[in-house]
N, C-alpha and C positions, 0 to 999 in steps of 0.2 A: 459690521462683519462678524460672523459667528466665530466661536472659539475654535471650531474645527478648521475653518479656513485660515485663521491666524496661525495655527500650528502647522498647517500644510504648506503655507506660502513659502517659507524658506526652502523646503524640500522641492517644491515645484520650480523655484528659481535655480536651485542646484541642478535640477534636471535640464533646465534651459541652458545653463552654462555647459553642461556635458554635451548637449546637442550642437551648440555653437562650436565647441572645440572639435567635435567629431567632424562637423562640416568643414572646418578649416583643414583638418588633417587629411580627410579622404577626398575633399573637393579641390583643395588648393595646393597642398604640399606633395602628397604621394603620387598623383597621376603624372606619368612621364610626359604627357602632352603639355602639361602646364610648365614643366621644366624646359621643354623645347621652345615653347612660345616666349619664355622669358630670356632665352639666350640671345645676346646681342641686342639689347634695347628692350623691346617688348612693350606691352601695354602699360598703363599707369599703375596697375595693381602689382606689378612685378617687384617694386621696391618693398612693399609690405610683405610679400611672400619671402623675399630675401631676408628681411628682418626676423620673420618667424623662424626660418631655418637656422639663422645664426643664433637665435635664442635657445633652441634646443641643442644645438651643437656645443654650446658653451655651458649648458646646464643652468641657464638663468631662471627658467621656470621652476625648477626644483628648489633653487636657493630662495626665491621669493616665496614659494609655498612654505618652506621651512621657517622663514622669518615670520610669516603670518601665523604659523602654528605656535611658535614661541610666544608671540604676542597674545594669542588666544589662551595659552596656559598661564602667562604672567598676569594678564587682566582677565581673570576667570569669570567675572560676572557680565562680560560684554557678549551678548548674543551675536552681534554683527561680526565680531572678530572670529568667533567660532565658525560662522557661516563663510566668512572670507577664507579662512584656512581650508575648509572643505572645498570651496569653489576653486581656489588656486591649486589644490591638490588634484582635483578631477581634471583641471586644465593641463597640469603638468603630466598627469598620467596619459592623457590623449596625445600630448606632444613629446613623447619618448623619454620623459624623466620619471622612470617607473618607481625607483626606490623612494625618493623624496616625495613624489606625488602620492604614493600609497600611504606613507606615514602621515602626511598632511591631511589626506582625505579621512583616514581612520580617526585621528585625533580630533579633527574638526567636527566630524559626525558625532563622535562620542560626547564632545563638549556641548554640541547643539542639543542632542537628546537629553543630556543631564540638565541643561538650563531650561528646556521645555518641561521636563518632568517636575521641576521645583515649582512651576506655576500652576500645576494641576491640583485639584482637590484630592485628598487621600481617598483611596479605594477602601470601602468597607468590606473586609474579607469575610466577615461572619454574618453577612446580611441574610442569608437564607436560614441560618440557624436561629435567628432571633424572631422569626415570624411566629405568630400566634397559632398554636395547634388547637383545633377544636375537637372535642370528644365526639365519637360517632353516636348517632341517635339510637 
């Protein structure tokens, strides 16, 4: 796998988490038709919907995202913890835990960027100035 794909993979996975969380929010939680179908028994997936709703009503997603953020800051060389903090942050943002989710997403993304930047070769800022200049004929 090329270096560019290795660097892009966590960001693509973060995008996938955002799409899944958006699908849960706009496809399962917010539509009033889903709430009507789940009143009084309902299909098999209504229990999962109820747990999702209880999770954001009690701020569970924000607390979990902040815990992952604290771990990402505590164990600062772990790329997967930075990604987890960002992923849980975007999940919390989509499921109504705005403040904690935004902080977790910001810190997770910044940690992930910093960890990826340490693995890149340094950029030669003076590359164009060091080229050989030939005299005109």
